[in-house]
C-alpha positions as CSV (number, residue, x, y, z in Angstrom):
1,X,3.0,-1.7,31.4
2,X,6.2,-1.5,29.2
3,X,5.1,-2.9,25.5
4,X,7.1,-4.9,23.0
5,X,6.2,-5.0,19.5
6,X,7.0,-7.4,17.1
7,X,7.0,-6.3,13.4
8,X,6.7,-8.9,10.6
9,X,7.8,-7.8,7.1
10,X,11.0,-5.9,5.6
11,X,10.0,-3.9,3.0
12,X,9.4,-0.1,2.7
13,X,6.0,-0.5,4.4
14,X,7.5,-1.8,7.1
15,X,10.3,0.8,7.4
16,X,7.5,3.2,7.7
17,X,5.8,1.3,10.3
18,X,9.2,1.0,12.2
19,X,9.8,4.9,12.1
20,X,6.5,5.1,13.3
21,X,7.4,3.0,16.3
22,X,10.7,4.4,16.7
23,X,9.6,7.4,19.3
24,X,7.0,5.2,21.0
25,X,7.6,4.2,24.7
26,X,8.0,0.5,23.6
27,X,11.0,-1.9,22.4
28,X,10.8,-2.8,18.8
29,X,12.0,-6.0,17.4
30,X,11.5,-7.1,13.6
31,X,11.7,-10.3,11.3
32,X,11.8,-10.6,7.8
33,X,13.4,-12.7,5.0
34,X,15.6,-9.8,4.2
35,X,17.7,-7.4,6.2
36,X,16.4,-4.1,5.5
37,X,19.0,-1.8,6.9
38,X,16.3,1.0,7.9
39,X,14.2,-1.5,9.9
40,X,17.5,-2.8,11.5
41,X,18.7,0.7,12.5
42,X,15.5,1.3,14.4
43,X,14.8,-2.1,16.3
44,X,16.3,-3.6,19.5
45,X,16.9,-6.8,17.6
46,X,16.1,-8.5,14.2
47,X,16.0,-11.9,13.1
48,X,16.1,-13.1,9.4
49,X,13.4,-15.9,9.2
50,X,10.5,-16.7,6.7
51,X,7.6,-14.6,7.4
52,X,5.1,-17.1,6.0
53,X,5.9,-19.8,8.5
54,X,3.7,-19.2,11.7
55,X,6.0,-21.2,13.6
56,X,9.2,-19.6,12.9
57,X,7.4,-16.4,13.8
58,X,5.5,-17.2,16.9
59,X,8.9,-18.8,18.2
60,X,10.8,-15.3,17.9
61,X,7.9,-13.6,19.1
62,X,8.1,-15.4,22.4
63,X,12.1,-15.1,22.3
64,X,11.6,-11.3,22.5
65,X,8.4,-11.3,24.8
66,X,6.3,-9.8,22.4
67,X,2.9,-8.0,23.7
68,X,1.9,-6.9,20.5
69,X,2.5,-7.5,16.6
70,X,2.1,-5.9,13.6
71,X,2.2,-7.6,10.2
72,X,3.0,-5.8,7.1
73,X,2.8,-8.0,4.1
74,X,-0.3,-9.6,2.6
75,X,1.7,-13.2,2.2
76,X,2.1,-13.8,5.9
77,X,-1.5,-13.0,6.6
78,X,-2.6,-15.4,3.8
79,X,-0.5,-17.8,5.9
80,X,-2.3,-17.9,9.2
81,X,0.7,-15.8,10.9
82,X,-1.7,-13.7,12.8
83,X,-3.9,-16.5,14.0
84,X,-0.6,-18.3,15.5
85,X,0.4,-15.1,17.2
86,X,-3.0,-14.4,18.4
87,X,-3.2,-18.1,19.8
88,X,0.2,-17.6,21.6
89,X,-1.5,-14.5,23.5
90,X,0.3,-11.9,21.5
91,X,-2.3,-9.4,20.1
92,X,-2.1,-9.0,16.5
93,X,-2.9,-6.0,14.7
94,X,-3.7,-7.9,11.4
95,X,-6.4,-10.0,10.3
96,X,-6.4,-13.8,10.7
97,X,-6.4,-15.7,7.7
98,X,-10.2,-16.0,7.2
99,X,-10.6,-12.3,7.4
100,X,-7.7,-11.7,5.6
101,X,-9.6,-13.2,2.5
102,X,-11.0,-9.7,1.7
103,X,-7.6,-9.5,-0.1
104,X,-6.2,-13.0,-0.5
105,X,-9.3,-14.3,-2.6
106,X,-10.8,-11.8,-5.0
107,X,-13.7,-14.2,-5.8
108,X,-14.8,-14.2,-2.3
109,X,-14.2,-10.4,-1.8
110,X,-16.7,-9.9,-4.8
111,X,-19.4,-12.5,-3.4
112,X,-19.0,-10.9,0.0
113,X,-19.6,-7.5,-1.3
114,X,-22.5,-8.9,-3.2
115,X,-24.1,-10.7,-0.2
116,X,-23.8,-8.0,1.9
117,X,-24.8,-5.3,-0.3
118,X,-21.8,-3.1,0.3
119,X,-21.8,-0.4,-1.9
120,X,-19.6,0.4,-4.8
121,X,-19.4,-3.4,-6.2
122,X,-19.0,-3.8,-10.0
123,X,-20.7,-6.4,-12.1
124,X,-18.7,-9.7,-12.0
125,X,-18.4,-13.6,-12.8
126,X,-15.9,-15.9,-11.2
127,X,-14.4,-18.6,-13.5
128,X,-12.5,-22.0,-12.8
129,X,-12.7,-22.8,-16.5
130,X,-10.1,-20.9,-18.3
131,X,-12.0,-21.6,-21.7
132,X,-15.3,-20.4,-20.2
133,X,-13.5,-17.5,-18.9
134,X,-12.5,-16.7,-22.6
135,X,-16.1,-17.3,-23.6
136,X,-17.3,-14.7,-21.6
137,X,-14.8,-12.1,-22.7
138,X,-16.1,-12.8,-26.3
139,X,-19.8,-12.5,-25.3
140,X,-19.5,-9.4,-22.8
141,X,-20.7,-6.1,-24.0
142,X,-18.0,-3.8,-22.9
143,X,-14.3,-4.2,-21.5
144,X,-13.6,-6.0,-18.6
145,X,-11.0,-6.3,-16.0
146,X,-9.2,-9.9,-15.8
147,X,-8.0,-10.9,-12.0
148,X,-6.3,-13.9,-10.7
149,X,-8.6,-14.8,-7.7
150,X,-5.4,-15.3,-5.5
151,X,-2.3,-13.0,-4.6
152,X,-0.1,-12.0,-7.6
153,X,1.8,-8.9,-5.7
154,X,-0.3,-6.3,-7.6
155,X,1.0,-7.5,-11.3
156,X,-1.6,-10.0,-12.0
157,X,-4.4,-7.7,-13.3
158,X,-5.0,-7.1,-17.0
159,X,-7.8,-4.4,-18.1
160,X,-8.8,-4.7,-21.5
161,X,-9.2,-1.6,-23.6
162,X,-6.4,0.0,-21.4
163,X,-3.4,-2.7,-20.9
164,X,-4.3,-5.3,-23.7
165,X,-6.9,-6.3,-26.2
166,X,-9.6,-8.9,-25.8
167,X,-7.2,-11.5,-27.6
168,X,-4.3,-11.0,-25.6
169,X,-6.4,-11.4,-22.3
170,X,-7.4,-14.5,-23.5
171,X,-3.9,-15.7,-24.4
172,X,-3.0,-14.3,-20.9
173,X,-5.8,-16.5,-19.6
174,X,-4.9,-19.8,-21.4
175,X,-1.3,-19.6,-20.7
176,X,-1.4,-19.1,-17.1
177,X,-1.7,-21.4,-14.2
178,X,-4.5,-19.7,-12.3
179,X,-7.2,-22.3,-10.9
180,X,-9.9,-19.4,-10.5
181,X,-10.0,-15.7,-12.0
182,X,-12.9,-12.8,-11.6
183,X,-14.1,-11.0,-14.5
184,X,-15.5,-7.9,-13.8
185,X,-16.6,-4.6,-15.6
186,X,-13.8,-2.1,-16.2
187,X,-14.4,0.8,-14.0
188,X,-13.2,4.1,-15.9
189,X,-12.0,7.2,-13.8
190,X,-9.3,7.8,-11.2
191,X,-7.9,5.8,-8.6
192,X,-7.4,6.5,-5.1
193,X,-6.9,4.6,-1.9
194,X,-8.4,5.3,1.7
195,X,-6.8,3.3,4.5
196,X,-8.5,2.7,8.0
197,X,-7.3,1.4,11.3
198,X,-10.1,-1.0,12.6
199,X,-10.7,-2.8,15.5
200,X,-13.4,-3.3,18.0
201,X,-15.9,-2.5,15.3
202,X,-14.4,0.8,15.0
203,X,-12.8,2.4,12.0
204,X,-10.7,5.4,12.0
205,X,-9.4,6.8,8.6
206,X,-6.4,8.4,7.3
207,X,-5.9,11.0,4.1
208,X,-6.6,9.6,0.4
209,X,-3.7,8.6,-1.4
210,X,-3.1,8.2,-5.2
211,X,-0.9,5.3,-6.2
212,X,0.9,4.9,-9.5
213,X,1.0,1.4,-10.9
214,X,2.3,1.4,-14.2
215,X,5.9,0.8,-14.7
216,X,6.9,3.9,-16.6
217,X,6.2,7.5,-16.9
218,X,3.0,8.7,-18.6
219,X,1.2,5.6,-17.3
220,X,3.0,3.2,-19.9
221,X,4.2,-0.4,-19.3
222,X,3.4,-3.4,-17.1
223,X,1.6,-3.1,-13.4
224,X,3.9,-3.0,-10.5
225,X,3.9,-3.3,-6.8
226,X,3.5,0.3,-7.2
227,X,6.1,2.9,-8.5
228,X,5.1,5.7,-6.0
229,X,2.3,7.9,-4.8
230,X,1.1,11.2,-3.7
231,X,-1.4,13.0,-0.9
232,X,-2.3,16.4,-0.4
233,X,-2.6,18.4,2.9
234,X,-6.2,17.7,3.3
235,X,-8.2,14.3,3.5
236,X,-9.2,14.1,-0.2
237,X,-7.1,14.7,-3.5
238,X,-7.0,17.3,-6.1
239,X,-9.5,15.6,-8.3
240,X,-12.0,14.6,-5.5
241,X,-14.5,16.3,-3.5
242,X,-14.8,15.9,0.5
243,X,-18.1,14.1,-0.7
244,X,-16.2,11.7,-2.8
245,X,-14.0,11.0,0.3
246,X,-16.9,10.6,2.6
247,X,-18.5,8.1,0.2
248,X,-15.5,6.1,0.1
249,X,-15.3,5.9,3.9
250,X,-18.8,4.8,4.0
251,X,-17.9,1.7,1.9
252,X,-15.4,1.1,4.6
253,X,-17.7,1.5,7.6
254,X,-20.6,-0.9,5.9
255,X,-17.5,-3.4,5.0
256,X,-16.1,-3.3,8.5
257,X,-19.7,-3.6,9.8
258,X,-20.1,-7.2,7.4
259,X,-16.7,-8.6,8.5
260,X,-17.6,-8.5,12.4
261,X,-14.3,-8.9,14.2
262,X,-11.8,-7.7,11.7
263,X,-8.7,-6.1,13.3
264,X,-6.0,-4.3,11.5
265,X,-5.8,-2.1,8.5
266,X,-8.4,-2.2,5.8
267,X,-7.3,-0.8,2.7
268,X,-10.0,0.4,0.0
269,X,-8.6,0.8,-3.4
270,X,-11.5,2.9,-5.3
271,X,-11.9,4.3,-8.6
272,X,-13.7,7.5,-8.6
273,X,-16.2,7.1,-11.6
274,X,-19.1,9.3,-12.9
275,X,-21.4,7.6,-10.3
276,X,-18.9,8.2,-7.6
277,X,-16.2,5.7,-5.8
278,X,-16.6,2.1,-6.9
279,X,-14.3,-0.6,-5.6
280,X,-11.6,-1.7,-7.2
281,X,-10.3,-4.0,-4.6
282,X,-9.8,-4.2,-1.0
283,X,-6.5,-4.9,1.0
284,X,-6.0,-6.4,4.5
285,X,-2.9,-4.5,5.5
286,X,-1.1,-0.9,4.9
287,X,-0.3,-0.3,1.0
288,X,3.1,-0.4,-0.2
289,X,3.8,2.9,-1.0
290,X,1.0,4.6,0.6
291,X,2.1,3.4,4.1
292,X,4.9,5.9,3.5
293,X,2.2,8.9,2.7
294,X,0.3,8.1,5.6
295,X,2.4,7.4,8.4
296,X,4.9,10.4,8.5
297,X,2.1,12.5,8.8
298,X,0.2,10.8,11.5
299,X,0.2,13.0,14.8
300,X,-1.3,10.3,16.7
301,X,0.7,7.8,18.5
302,X,0.6,4.8,16.5
303,X,1.4,2.6,19.7
304,X,-1.7,4.2,21.3
305,X,-3.7,2.4,18.4
306,X,-2.2,-0.6,19.1
307,X,-2.9,-0.9,22.9
308,X,-6.5,0.7,22.3
309,X,-7.1,-2.0,19.6
310,X,-5.8,-5.0,22.1
311,X,-7.5,-3.6,25.6
312,X,-10.7,-3.3,23.4
313,X,-10.9,0.7,24.1
314,X,-12.2,3.2,21.7
315,X,-9.6,3.8,19.3
316,X,-8.1,7.5,19.4
317,X,-9.2,9.9,17.0
318,X,-6.4,10.4,14.6
319,X,-4.7,13.8,14.1
320,X,-2.6,14.6,10.7
321,X,0.0,17.5,9.9
322,X,-1.5,19.3,7.3
323,X,1.1,18.5,4.6
324,X,1.1,16.7,1.1
325,X,3.6,14.1,0.7
326,X,5.0,12.6,-2.6
327,X,6.8,9.0,-2.6
328,X,9.0,8.0,-5.5
329,X,10.4,4.3,-5.8
330,X,13.8,3.6,-7.1
331,X,13.6,0.1,-8.5
332,X,16.1,-2.4,-10.2
333,X,16.8,-2.0,-14.0
334,X,14.2,-4.4,-15.7
335,X,11.6,-4.1,-12.7
336,X,9.1,-5.6,-12.6
337,X,9.7,-8.3,-15.6
338,X,13.2,-8.7,-15.7
339,X,14.4,-7.0,-12.5
340,X,18.3,-6.9,-12.1
341,X,18.7,-8.9,-8.8
342,X,22.0,-9.1,-6.6
343,X,23.3,-5.3,-7.9
344,X,25.1,-3.2,-5.5
345,X,23.4,-0.1,-4.6
346,X,25.1,3.0,-3.1
347,X,22.7,5.0,-1.3
348,X,24.0,8.6,0.0
349,X,21.2,9.1,2.7
350,X,23.2,12.0,4.5
351,X,22.7,14.1,1.5
352,X,18.8,14.1,2.2
353,X,19.1,16.6,5.4
354,X,21.0,18.9,2.8
355,X,17.8,19.0,0.5
356,X,15.5,19.8,3.7
357,X,17.7,22.5,4.8
358,X,17.3,23.9,1.1
359,X,13.7,24.3,1.7
360,X,13.3,25.1,5.2
361,X,12.7,28.8,4.5
362,X,9.1,27.5,3.2
363,X,7.7,27.5,6.3
364,X,8.2,28.9,10.0
365,X,5.8,26.5,11.6
366,X,7.4,23.2,12.9
367,X,4.3,21.2,12.3
368,X,4.4,22.1,8.4
369,X,8.0,22.4,8.1
370,X,9.4,20.4,5.0
371,X,10.9,17.1,4.9
372,X,12.4,14.4,3.1
373,X,12.5,10.8,4.3
374,X,14.5,7.6,2.9
375,X,12.9,4.6,3.3
376,X,14.5,1.2,2.4
377,X,12.5,-1.6,0.7
378,X,13.4,-4.9,-0.6
379,X,17.2,-4.6,-0.4
380,X,19.6,-6.9,1.3
381,X,22.1,-5.5,3.7
382,X,25.4,-8.1,3.7
383,X,28.3,-7.2,5.2
384,X,29.8,-5.6,1.9
385,X,26.8,-3.4,1.2
386,X,23.4,-3.2,0.0
387,X,22.1,-5.3,-3.0
388,X,19.0,-5.3,-4.9
389,X,16.3,-8.4,-4.8
390,X,13.9,-8.8,-7.4
391,X,11.4,-6.0,-6.1
392,X,11.7,-2.2,-5.2
393,X,14.8,-1.2,-3.8
394,X,14.2,2.1,-1.6
395,X,11.8,4.9,-1.7
396,X,12.1,8.8,-1.1
397,X,9.2,10.7,0.4
398,X,8.9,14.7,0.4
399,X,6.5,16.3,2.6
400,X,5.5,20.2,2.3
401,X,2.7,22.5,2.2
402,X,1.9,21.7,-1.2
403,X,2.0,18.6,-3.9
404,X,4.2,20.6,-6.0
405,X,6.7,21.4,-3.3
406,X,6.8,17.9,-2.0
407,X,7.4,16.5,-5.2
408,X,10.5,19.0,-5.8
409,X,11.7,17.8,-2.4
410,X,11.5,14.0,-3.3
411,X,13.2,14.7,-6.7
412,X,16.2,16.5,-5.2
413,X,16.3,13.9,-2.8
414,X,16.6,11.1,-5.3
415,X,19.3,13.0,-7.4
416,X,21.5,13.6,-4.2
417,X,21.0,10.4,-2.8
418,X,22.0,8.5,-6.0
419,X,19.8,6.0,-8.4
420,X,22.7,4.5,-10.3
421,X,21.7,1.2,-11.8
422,X,18.1,1.9,-10.8
423,X,15.1,3.2,-12.4
424,X,12.5,6.0,-11.2
425,X,9.0,7.4,-12.3
426,X,10.0,11.1,-12.1
427,X,6.6,12.5,-13.3
428,X,4.8,11.0,-10.0
429,X,3.7,14.2,-7.9
430,X,4.5,16.5,-11.1
431,X,2.1,19.3,-11.7
432,X,1.1,18.7,-15.0
433,X,0.6,14.7,-14.3
434,X,-1.8,16.2,-11.4
435,X,-3.6,18.5,-13.6
436,X,-4.3,15.6,-16.0
437,X,-6.1,13.7,-13.2
438,X,-8.2,16.7,-12.5
439,X,-9.0,17.2,-16.0
440,X,-9.8,13.5,-16.6
441,X,-12.5,13.5,-13.7
442,X,-13.8,17.1,-14.9
443,X,-14.1,15.3,-18.5
444,X,-16.0,12.5,-17.0
445,X,-18.3,14.5,-14.8
446,X,-19.0,16.6,-17.9
447,X,-20.1,13.5,-20.1
448,X,-22.3,12.6,-17.4
449,X,-24.3,15.6,-17.5
């Protein structure tokens, strides 16, 4: 039967999802609170609406006769949009509100891990009284990560001994309006992410990605939603071993077994420590930017994953192009603390093809031929041009046989596309920064020995 897919969300992650479905034998419709020009160009129809309003999303899904839906943003999952679409008979590749608590409620997440003996769970305590939380900081022997229990768009965590002092963490808690927080042992190592497609008790895993949360080069500044990321041509990253990757997969598998009935993407964010991977957090959807690393190298038709999930068939085994990827975000000046929203952005995406042409001689194999991709994110496409919002504007992804070559393509693409009035972390994917990650893990392993 002919499929009609509704995509919910309007960011860079959703642009990547739209691109992965664009060549599939399906009609694609999308809805979001902003007009993402990349998504609009790929979709057969687009509706501007509040994606946290289950009734509005379901009404539009019925109007376009959607047979499948994919939800990008976590806020829509927390609002029960998947529940409403499923109830309307539209199979949704995304967990319902209760299952999405694995991301949306960090206190639930940690208790769930403890109750089900999920490996990699750090020591933690939860607090509703901020004064009691501050006392715990004073009494704890070591550094702590301070995490609001609810959603904060990746910007709410404070790590004592890294981002702040104990005193600053206590001031942060006392000045906040959080009703619950999780205080857990600080994990030291290198972070990485593994995303899995999950349905019918099965999971299919994707290559590891390393995101860069800090706003400025050299891992300085406040946390953001993610300034960029990279992956290697293999399943694991240069500072990891294959065993490290498989240990992380085992954690995801144990989590899926315990969740029972989970469907959608399960994103495991891990810290590779001296004792192996530990869980920083789970997310209940594709990462942003990690989706822009993963989906462009996915050979398997994403539509086949969706239909197999719905039809309760075995999920297809995933095939990936053996290519490294480097993603770099261009963000408004002042992001994330005081972003310059409403600024007009001029993006010359046509010149990206020229960058690829410059690198074509690097590979004669079509599967590993270099690419440069532009993904629009949180921008608003108006009649007179494209404008910034308060979040990330667009990303460029370079694909090549090595991380270094992918980084060069991404950097050249950004320069040609134009970043006036925007800011970029140029160090993401650079050889010296990747080597720092390798050296860091070597030091940690040597200290453990």
